[in-house]
N, C-alpha and C positions, 0 to 999 in steps of 0.2 A: 214843697211837693212831697207827698208821701211815697212810701216804697211801692205801693200797688201801681201808682202812675208811672214810676220808673220802670217797672217790670213789663208794662204794656209794649213799649217799643222793642224790648228784648225778645218778648214772646212773638211779636209780629216778625221780627228778623229771623228767629229760629224757625217759624212756620214757613217762611219763604225758602230758606235754605233746605228744609226737609222736603218741600214740594219739588224744588229743582233737583235735588239729589235723587228722589224717588223717580222723577221723570227720566233722568239720565240713566238710571239703572234699568228701567223698563225699556228704554230705547236700545241700550246695549244688548239686552236679552233678546229683543225682537230682531235686531240686526243679526245677532249671532245665530238665532234659529233659522232665519231666512238664508244666511250664508251656509249653514249646515245642510239645509235641504238642497241647495244649489251646487254644493261641492261635488267633485268627482270622487265619491267614496268617503270613508271616515277619516278623521284627523286624529290619529293616536287613539285614545280611549273614547273620544267623542264620536258618536254615530254620525253618519253623513248621508249623502244623497245617492243617486243612481251611479253605478259603475259604468262609465262611458268609454274610458280609454283602455286600450289594449286589444290585441288580436282576439277575435271571437273564434274559439276552436269548435268546429262543427262535428268532429268525430265523436262517437259515443263510447267506443272501447278504448280506454285510456289506461296506461300503466301509471298508476298514481304513486309509485314508490318515491318519486322526487318530492312529493308533498309531505311525507311522513315527518311529523314533529315541527312542521313549519307553521308560521302564522299565515292566515289567508284573510281576504276581505270577502265577506258574505253579505249579499244584498237580497233581501226578500222582495218578491214582486208585489205582494199584497199583504199588508200595507208596505209601501215603498220605504226603504231605509236600509242602510248598510252599517256594518260594524266589523271590527277585527276580532277574529277568534282563532283557535288552533285547529290543526288537522292531524289526523292519525290514519294509518292504513293498516287494515287487518284482513288477512287472506285476500289481498289484492283489491279490496274495496275501500273507498274513501269514506271516513266518518268525521263528523264534526261534533265535539262534545259541548254540552252546555252545563257548566258546573253550577249547581245550586246549593253548594256547601260541602259536597263530598270531598273535594280537594282543598278549597281555600279554608275550610274549617280546621285543617291540620296545621296551618301556618300560624305564626305568632306575630305580635307587635304590629308595626305599621303596614306590613303586607296584608295581614288579615283584615285590618281596618279598611284599607282601600278596596280590597276585594269584596268586603261586606257592603260597602257603599254602592259598588257597581251592582251587586246582587239585588239590592233594594229596588233599583230602577230597571232591572233586566226583565224584559217581556217578549223578546224575539222568539223564544222557544215556543211560547203559546201562540204567537202570530203565525209561526211556521206550520202549525197544525191546520190552520184555516185553508191555506192554498198549497203550500209546499214548493211553489215555484221559486227557484233561487238562481242567482248568478254568482259564481265564485271568481275571484281574481287572485291568481297565484303567479308570482314571478312575472307580472305584467301581461299575462294572458287571461282571457275570460272564458268561463265554461258555464253553459246553461244546464242546470241539473234540477232534480226533484228531490227535496228533502223528505225522507221517510223515517219517522221515529222508530227506533228499535224497541221492541217490547218482549222479544224472546228472552226468557230468564237466563238461559245458558249463554247466549251471545252477550247479554249485558254483563254477566260475570266475567267473561273473557275480556271484554272491552275495559271494564273497570280495572282488572288486573294489569292489562297492558298500560293503561294510563298511569297507574301507580308506579310501575316500573320506569316509565318515562319521567315521571315527576321525581323519582328518587335520584335520577341522574341530574336533573335540573337543580335540585337543592343540595346535592352532595357538596361537602362531606357531612353536612348535618343530616341526621336520620329523619325520614318522613314520619310525622306523627300518626298515631292511630286514627282511624275513622271516628268522627264525632258521634256521640250517642245523644246529643242534645242539639236543639236548634235545627236550622236547615242543614240537611245532609244528603240531598238527592243529587243525581246527575242524569241528564238525558243525553242520548246519542242519536244523531241523525245520519243515516246512510245517504250518500249523495248518488242517487240513481240517475240514469239517463232520463231526460225530460220526455214524457209521453208525447206522441205525435198529436198535433192539434186537430 
């Protein structure tokens, strides 16, 4: 028996293993995506489904000071999906930043690599422009709001400065690097206004 005839069963076995492995990976991905969409909110850095649990706060005038510097869960109404992001309060109003390189571009090593990977898949800021309807969950309570992108240059400068000051505390004692001049270096801010009456 020559070598080519011996290789045929090995190739057939390898082909079967490759197909089974591919099918299992596909099944795991599909199950994961379905579980993600059905979950009550995000699971860590993995986006999730609708925010269903937690008291729905109906009042519109809220003292947001408790949320400053906290993580919150943000659910877009359209397209439906939730993620974890940060919150900041400026002059009594709640803002959610969407870092597109302005902050993470200043970090080094593994932190920068992980944040860069997240950036590659980040689309929620563009989706928020389509409808703007959001649900926030902070400390177990839900708030229906309207995400409005900040475009005023003066306000943007103030929000950037405040975020840099907050980040300097997070990364202390290491100094916060200078803003990047190459690659992605933008940041968007959304003000969380009361939802307009239907």
